[in-house]
C-alpha positions in Angstrom: 138.4 -20.1 -116.6 141.4 -19.7 -114.4 142.8 -21.1 -111.1 141.5 -18.0 -109.3 137.9 -17.9 -110.9 135.6 -20.5 -112.3 132.4 -19.2 -114.1 129.6 -21.6 -114.8 127.1 -20.0 -117.0 123.5 -21.4 -117.5 124.1 -23.1 -120.7 127.0 -25.1 -119.1 124.6 -27.1 -117.0 124.6 -30.4 -118.9 121.6 -31.9 -117.0 118.7 -29.4 -117.0 116.3 -31.4 -115.0 113.0 -29.5 -115.1 114.7 -26.1 -115.7 114.5 -24.5 -119.2 117.1 -22.3 -121.0 115.5 -18.9 -121.4 117.2 -17.1 -124.4 114.6 -14.5 -125.4 116.3 -11.7 -123.4 119.9 -12.0 -124.6 120.0 -8.4 -125.9 119.5 -7.1 -122.3 121.5 -10.0 -120.5 124.2 -10.8 -122.7 123.6 -14.5 -122.3 120.7 -16.8 -121.6 119.5 -17.9 -118.2 118.0 -21.0 -116.6 114.3 -20.8 -115.6 112.4 -23.0 -113.1 109.2 -23.3 -115.1 107.4 -25.7 -113.1 104.0 -24.1 -113.1 103.9 -24.4 -109.2 105.5 -27.7 -109.0 109.2 -27.9 -108.0 111.4 -28.9 -110.9 114.3 -31.4 -110.8 117.8 -30.1 -110.2 119.9 -28.7 -113.0 123.4 -30.0 -112.5 127.0 -30.1 -114.0 130.5 -31.4 -113.1 132.7 -28.7 -111.6 136.6 -29.1 -111.7 138.3 -27.4 -108.7 141.9 -26.6 -109.6 143.1 -26.0 -106.1 142.1 -26.7 -102.5 141.1 -23.7 -100.7 138.2 -21.2 -99.8 136.0 -19.9 -102.6 133.6 -17.1 -102.4 130.3 -18.1 -104.5 128.5 -15.5 -106.6 125.2 -16.4 -108.1 123.7 -13.9 -110.8 119.9 -13.9 -110.2 117.1 -11.7 -109.1 113.7 -11.7 -107.2 111.5 -11.7 -110.4 108.5 -10.0 -108.4 110.7 -7.5 -106.7 109.8 -4.6 -108.9 106.1 -5.0 -107.5 107.1 -4.8 -103.8 106.9 -1.9 -101.5 104.3 0.6 -100.3 104.7 2.9 -103.5 103.2 0.0 -105.7 99.5 0.1 -106.2 97.8 -2.5 -103.9 96.1 -4.3 -106.8 99.6 -4.7 -108.4 101.6 -5.5 -105.3 103.5 -8.8 -104.7 104.5 -10.4 -101.3 106.8 -13.4 -101.0 109.4 -14.6 -103.4 108.4 -17.2 -106.0 111.7 -17.7 -107.5 113.5 -19.2 -104.5 116.3 -21.8 -105.1 119.4 -23.2 -103.5 122.8 -23.8 -104.9 124.1 -27.3 -104.1 127.9 -28.4 -104.1 128.3 -32.0 -103.8 124.8 -32.2 -102.4 125.2 -29.7 -99.8 123.3 -26.5 -100.0 125.1 -23.0 -99.6 123.8 -21.1 -96.5 122.0 -18.4 -98.7 118.8 -18.9 -100.6 118.7 -17.2 -103.9 116.1 -15.4 -106.1 114.7 -13.8 -103.0 116.3 -10.4 -103.1 117.0 -7.7 -105.5 114.5 -6.7 -108.3 117.3 -6.2 -110.7 119.8 -8.8 -112.1 122.8 -8.8 -109.8 125.4 -11.0 -108.5 124.3 -12.3 -105.0 126.9 -13.2 -102.4 126.7 -16.8 -101.6 129.4 -16.7 -98.9 132.7 -18.5 -98.5 132.9 -22.4 -99.0 136.0 -24.6 -98.4 136.5 -26.9 -101.4 139.0 -29.5 -102.1 140.6 -30.0 -105.5 139.1 -32.3 -108.0 135.8 -33.0 -109.4 132.7 -31.6 -107.6 129.1 -31.6 -108.3 127.2 -28.3 -108.9 123.4 -28.1 -108.9 120.5 -25.6 -108.8 117.8 -26.9 -106.5 114.4 -25.2 -107.0 112.2 -24.5 -104.1 109.1 -23.2 -105.6 108.5 -24.4 -109.3 107.3 -20.7 -110.0 109.9 -19.1 -112.5 113.1 -18.9 -110.3 116.0 -17.8 -112.4 119.8 -18.2 -112.5 122.3 -16.7 -115.1 125.4 -17.9 -113.8 127.6 -19.1 -110.9 131.0 -17.6 -110.0 133.7 -19.3 -107.7 136.4 -16.8 -106.7 139.5 -17.4 -104.7 139.8 -13.6 -103.8 137.2 -13.1 -101.0 137.3 -9.3 -101.8 136.6 -9.5 -105.5 133.2 -8.5 -106.8 132.3 -9.2 -110.4 131.0 -6.5 -112.8 127.3 -6.2 -112.8 126.3 -5.2 -116.3 127.2 -3.8 -119.7 130.4 -4.1 -121.5 132.4 -4.7 -118.5 130.4 -7.8 -117.7 130.4 -9.0 -121.3 134.3 -8.7 -121.5 134.7 -10.3 -118.1 132.6 -13.4 -119.3 134.4 -13.7 -122.5 137.8 -13.6 -120.8 136.9 -16.4 -118.2 135.3 -18.6 -120.8 138.3 -18.2 -123.1 136.2 -16.9 -126.1 137.9 -14.6 -128.8 137.1 -11.0 -128.5 136.6 -10.9 -132.4 134.0 -12.8 -134.1 135.0 -15.7 -136.5 134.3 -15.6 -140.2 131.1 -17.5 -141.2 131.4 -16.7 -144.8 130.1 -14.5 -147.6 126.5 -14.7 -148.9 124.2 -13.5 -151.5 121.4 -13.0 -148.9 121.6 -13.0 -145.0 118.2 -13.7 -143.3 117.9 -13.0 -139.8 114.8 -14.3 -137.9 113.5 -17.8 -138.2 109.8 -17.3 -138.2 107.4 -18.1 -141.1 108.5 -14.9 -142.8 112.3 -15.8 -142.5 111.8 -19.3 -143.6 110.0 -18.3 -146.6 112.5 -15.7 -147.6 115.6 -18.1 -147.1 113.9 -21.1 -149.1 112.6 -18.7 -151.9 116.1 -17.1 -152.4 117.8 -20.5 -152.1 115.6 -22.0 -154.8 116.5 -19.0 -157.1 120.3 -20.1 -156.8 121.2 -17.7 -154.0 123.7 -18.5 -151.4 121.8 -17.8 -148.1 122.9 -17.6 -144.5 119.9 -18.2 -142.3 120.2 -17.0 -138.6 117.6 -18.1 -136.0 118.0 -17.4 -132.1 116.0 -20.3 -131.1 116.8 -24.0 -131.5 113.4 -24.4 -133.4 112.1 -22.6 -136.5 108.6 -21.1 -136.9 108.5 -18.2 -134.3 105.0 -17.8 -133.1 104.0 -20.9 -135.1 106.4 -23.2 -133.2 105.9 -25.6 -130.3 107.3 -22.9 -128.0 104.6 -20.3 -128.6 101.8 -22.4 -130.4 99.8 -20.0 -132.6 98.2 -21.0 -135.9 98.8 -19.5 -139.3 96.4 -16.6 -140.2 95.9 -14.8 -143.5 95.6 -15.8 -147.1 97.8 -16.9 -150.0 97.8 -17.5 -153.8 96.1 -14.1 -154.7 94.8 -13.9 -158.3 97.4 -11.4 -159.3 100.4 -13.7 -158.4 99.0 -17.1 -157.6 102.5 -18.6 -157.2 103.2 -16.6 -154.3 102.4 -19.0 -151.6 104.0 -22.1 -152.9 106.7 -22.1 -150.2 104.2 -21.3 -147.6 102.1 -24.3 -148.6 105.1 -26.6 -147.4 104.7 -25.2 -144.0 101.0 -25.8 -143.5 100.1 -28.2 -140.8 97.3 -30.9 -141.3 96.3 -31.3 -137.6 95.2 -28.2 -135.5 94.1 -27.4 -132.1 93.4 -23.8 -131.0 93.2 -23.7 -127.1 93.4 -26.1 -124.1 95.5 -29.2 -123.5 94.8 -30.5 -127.1 97.1 -27.6 -128.4 100.1 -29.9 -128.0 103.7 -29.4 -129.2 103.7 -32.0 -131.9 101.1 -30.1 -133.9 103.5 -27.4 -134.9 106.0 -29.9 -136.5 109.2 -28.3 -135.5 111.3 -31.0 -136.9 109.6 -30.8 -140.4 110.3 -27.2 -140.6 114.0 -27.8 -139.8 114.1 -30.7 -142.4 112.5 -28.4 -145.0 115.3 -25.9 -144.6 118.0 -28.3 -144.3 117.1 -30.0 -147.6 118.1 -26.6 -149.3 121.7 -27.0 -150.4 122.1 -23.3 -150.8 121.1 -22.5 -147.2 123.6 -22.4 -144.3 121.4 -22.7 -141.4 122.5 -21.3 -138.0 120.0 -22.1 -135.2 120.6 -20.8 -131.5 122.4 -17.8 -132.8 121.3 -14.4 -131.8 122.3 -11.5 -134.3 123.1 -8.6 -131.9 125.5 -6.4 -133.9 126.1 -5.4 -137.5 128.6 -3.5 -139.6 128.0 -0.8 -142.1 129.8 1.2 -144.6 128.5 4.3 -146.3 125.0 3.6 -145.2 125.0 -0.1 -146.4 125.1 -3.2 -144.3 128.3 -5.1 -144.8 127.9 -7.8 -142.0 125.8 -9.3 -139.3 127.4 -10.6 -136.0 125.5 -13.4 -134.3 126.2 -14.9 -130.8 125.6 -18.6 -130.2 123.0 -18.7 -127.2 124.7 -21.8 -125.9 128.5 -21.4 -126.2 128.8 -17.6 -126.5 130.8 -18.1 -129.8 130.3 -15.0 -132.2 130.2 -15.5 -136.0 130.5 -12.8 -138.7 128.3 -13.0 -141.7 129.0 -10.8 -144.8 126.6 -10.4 -147.5 125.4 -8.5 -150.6 121.8 -8.2 -149.2 120.4 -8.7 -145.9 116.7 -9.5 -144.8 115.4 -8.5 -141.3 112.7 -10.9 -140.4 113.2 -10.6 -136.6 109.8 -9.0 -136.0 111.4 -6.4 -133.9 113.3 -4.8 -136.6 116.5 -5.7 -134.6 118.9 -5.6 -137.6 117.4 -2.5 -139.1 117.7 -0.6 -135.8 121.2 -1.6 -135.3 122.1 -0.5 -138.9 120.3 2.9 -138.5 117.2 2.2 -140.5 114.3 4.6 -140.1 111.7 3.1 -138.0 108.4 3.9 -136.3 107.2 2.5 -132.9 103.9 3.1 -131.3 104.8 3.9 -127.7 101.4 3.5 -126.1 98.4 1.6 -126.6 100.2 -0.8 -129.0 99.4 -4.5 -129.4 100.9 -6.6 -126.6 102.6 -10.0 -126.0 101.0 -13.4 -125.1 102.2 -16.4 -123.0 99.5 -19.0 -123.9 98.7 -21.6 -121.2 96.1 -24.1 -120.4 94.8 -26.5 -117.6 94.1 -30.3 -117.7 92.0 -32.7 -115.6 94.3 -35.4 -114.4 91.5 -37.6 -113.1 92.3 -37.3 -109.4 92.5 -34.4 -106.9 95.5 -32.3 -107.1 96.3 -29.3 -104.7 97.9 -26.1 -105.7 99.9 -23.6 -103.5 98.7 -20.2 -102.8 100.3 -17.5 -104.9 100.5 -14.3 -102.9 103.1 -12.8 -105.3 100.7 -13.2 -108.1 97.9 -10.8 -109.3 95.2 -10.9 -106.6 92.2 -11.7 -108.9 90.1 -13.1 -105.9 87.4 -10.4 -106.6 88.2 -9.7 -110.2 86.4 -11.0 -113.4 88.6 -12.7 -116.1 88.0 -15.0 -119.1 87.5 -18.5 -117.8 85.7 -17.5 -114.4 82.1 -18.2 -113.9 79.9 -16.2 -116.2 82.9 -15.3 -118.3 82.9 -18.3 -120.8 84.1 -21.2 -118.7 87.3 -23.0 -118.1 88.0 -23.3 -121.9 88.6 -19.6 -122.0 91.8 -19.8 -119.8 95.0 -18.9 -121.3 93.8 -17.9 -124.8 95.4 -15.2 -127.2 93.4 -12.4 -125.3 95.6 -13.1 -122.2 97.8 -10.3 -123.5 99.8 -7.5 -121.8 102.3 -4.7 -122.4 100.1 -2.4 -124.2 101.8 0.8 -122.6 105.3 -0.9 -122.1 108.3 -0.7 -124.3 107.9 -3.8 -126.3 111.8 -4.1 -126.7 113.3 -3.0 -123.4 110.5 -4.3 -121.2 110.1 -7.9 -122.7 110.9 -9.7 -119.5 108.6 -7.3 -117.5 105.8 -8.0 -119.8 106.3 -11.9 -119.9 106.4 -11.8 -116.1 103.3 -9.9 -115.9 101.7 -12.6 -118.0 102.9 -15.1 -115.6 101.6 -13.2 -112.5 98.2 -13.0 -114.3 98.1 -16.7 -115.1 99.1 -17.9 -111.6 96.7 -15.3 -110.0 93.8 -16.5 -112.1 94.6 -20.2 -111.2 95.0 -19.5 -107.6 91.6 -17.5 -107.5 89.7 -20.5 -109.2 91.6 -23.4 -107.3 92.0 -21.8 -103.8 89.6 -19.1 -103.5 86.6 -20.5 -105.3 87.7 -24.2 -104.6 86.8 -25.2 -108.2 88.3 -27.9 -110.5 89.8 -30.1 -107.9 91.1 -32.5 -110.4 92.7 -29.9 -112.8 96.2 -28.6 -112.8 98.1 -26.0 -114.7 99.3 -28.2 -117.7 101.3 -26.0 -120.0 102.4 -22.4 -120.4 104.6 -20.9 -122.9 107.8 -19.4 -121.3 108.5 -17.7 -124.7 106.1 -14.9 -125.2 104.4 -14.3 -128.5 104.8 -10.7 -129.7 102.6 -8.7 -131.9 104.0 -5.3 -132.4 107.2 -3.3 -131.9 109.4 -1.5 -134.5 108.2 -1.0 -138.0 111.0 -0.3 -140.4 110.2 2.4 -142.9 110.3 1.8 -146.7 109.5 4.0 -149.6 105.8 3.6 -148.9 104.2 3.6 -145.4 101.1 1.6 -145.9 98.0 3.1 -143.8 94.6 2.1 -142.9 93.2 4.9 -145.3 95.0 2.9 -148.1 93.2 -0.2 -147.0 89.9 1.4 -146.7 90.1 3.2 -150.1 91.1 -0.2 -151.8 94.1 1.6 -153.2 95.8 -0.2 -156.1 99.6 0.1 -156.0 101.5 -0.8 -159.1 103.9 -2.9 -157.2 101.3 -4.6 -155.1 102.5 -8.1 -154.6 101.4 -9.5 -151.3 97.7 -10.5 -150.9 96.2 -9.9 -147.5 93.6 -12.1 -146.0 92.8 -10.8 -142.6 90.6 -7.9 -141.4 92.3 -5.0 -139.7 92.7 -6.5 -136.2 94.1 -4.3 -133.6 94.2 -5.3 -130.1 93.2 -3.0 -127.1 92.8 -3.6 -123.4 89.4 -5.0 -122.6 87.9 -2.3 -120.4 85.6 -4.7 -118.3 88.8 -6.5 -117.1 90.8 -3.4 -116.5 89.6 -1.9 -113.3 92.4 -1.9 -110.8 94.9 -2.6 -113.5 94.8 0.5 -115.5 97.8 1.0 -117.6 98.7 -2.7 -117.0 95.9 -4.6 -118.5 96.3 -8.2 -119.1 93.2 -9.1 -121.0 92.7 -7.6 -124.7 89.9 -7.3 -127.1 90.1 -7.3 -130.9 89.0 -4.2 -132.9 88.1 -5.8 -136.2 87.5 -3.3 -139.1 86.6 -4.5 -142.7 88.3 -3.1 -146.0 87.9 -4.2 -149.6 89.7 -7.5 -150.2 91.6 -8.8 -151.9 94.2 -6.1 -151.2 97.9 -6.3 -152.3 100.7 -4.8 -150.2 103.1 -2.9 -152.3 106.8 -4.1 -152.8 107.9 -0.7 -151.5 107.0 -1.6 -148.0 109.5 -4.5 -147.9 112.8 -2.8 -148.1 114.4 0.0 -146.1 114.1 3.5 -147.4 117.6 4.4 -146.1 119.7 1.2 -145.8 119.8 0.4 -149.5 120.5 -3.4 -149.1 118.0 -4.2 -146.3 114.9 -6.2 -147.0 112.2 -6.9 -144.4 109.3 -9.2 -144.0 106.9 -10.0 -141.3 105.4 -7.7 -138.7 108.3 -5.2 -138.9 107.5 -3.9 -142.5 106.7 -0.3 -143.5 103.1 0.0 -142.3 101.2 2.2 -139.9 99.9 1.0 -136.4 96.5 0.4 -137.7 97.5 -1.3 -141.1 99.8 -3.6 -139.1 96.5 -5.2 -137.9 96.0 -6.9 -141.2 99.5 -7.7 -142.2 101.0 -9.0 -139.0 99.5 -12.5 -139.3 101.9 -15.3 -140.3 100.7 -16.4 -143.7 100.9 -12.9 -144.8 104.4 -12.6 -143.5 105.4 -15.8 -145.3 104.2 -14.3 -148.6 106.4 -11.3 -147.9 109.3 -13.7 -147.3 108.8 -15.3 -150.6 108.6 -12.0 -152.4 111.9 -10.6 -151.0 113.6 -14.0 -151.8 112.7 -13.4 -155.3 113.7 -9.7 -155.1 117.2 -10.7 -153.8 117.6 -12.8 -156.8 116.7 -9.8 -159.1 119.3 -7.8 -157.1 122.0 -10.3 -157.9 121.2 -10.4 -161.5 120.6 -6.8 -162.2 
């Protein structure tokens, strides 16, 4: 911050109102942004104090986007086309709105000019005022004394600009040296960190969310699948047992946040004296030497602070193989017809009539079938795991696109039921995950690539160590819901295939074949697309985590 410029990033708003901090796209954005996740109801203002160093005229820049802008224009298929701008919001200074509305122009993230404002020196009040309750978004607000200055739009220039204005050091701070550095705080990562710590290893555990559990957290709300305690190694699963939840609900408004016991997961990890836990840190850079990983760099999603973790061994439990990809590990990724991402959602009867606004910017499902419509299973089928998209999209680079497509399907379905068919007068959209739950992306390659043929043949590997407990379950677009949305389906169907069980995944799938001190656990291990259909579930990932925690201990001893 300087006298000439004042940068207020999303995480600097100390009162969020009804806005949420969206951190899942930091690789693309460089920082989190605020999301007006109101499900069609205006959210309360996000606000913060603003210190103006000198009286004068300031140009206001707001980094935002029209999130449905990519689906506008005559070149967009009519069934996919959006009209209107659902993400509209205002910027208020001392309660007075700027003349411009934001989130209504530009399909890409950009700095929108908010015009010149005369401000007196002293404390001012800055607020974001949502106008729609339907996913408006703001990354940052910049106040600039030079009326002709334009901030950099993206990439390294924008990152350096942010760091300079926020007074952040250009080099990361030392966070210590560890026996094992675990990145990714889902079930696989928790089990890896705890398993290693209980073997006496000093562990750094890095998670980019404020909670642990990944898909099995209150943010995503998916239950554990798979088996544990195989006859060959019955103790593999002991750590996982401590993460099992007693109360469960699958879909609908009964699937509440408290069932996922976020606090209990955090407490389980914090009780381990050998674990240094770093939540809200996104690992987004690495250092290597002669092909080996030497350090992971992680950025705090709230403050922007960067830390450097050195270690003897590393575990990629990110699901996306993020650390492996940064370190040059060999990987495979199915480019088309891979499994997609879900944003679960549900509706609730509140006991009295509640209106709902029309959604012309959502998918027009007025004449389209979908699960939850008459003849398609009833209202309880709204928002289940099969509301899934991104089958032909890049699962890494197009994550925001896929998540937003899920939003358009959800809002379009509810608009069709509520306003076109005039059903469910007392129901309202109750909850929707703004964090999408992924199924498939990068798969890091080990000394063995487990295939469906191995599973069908019941092949016994001498290093088989992780018991499976799930059929091959590969999701595909559901053909009867795809008409008009070919290439961008939003409803899936499972292709279940049996194989002889119990089956034990070999240890050689759990470490990189070309980065010699990198383990992996979870859905980014060394398997084919088809074999991922059985190992991707979370109990199986947790067993993998336990095994690599033990393996890291062996590496230290021998």
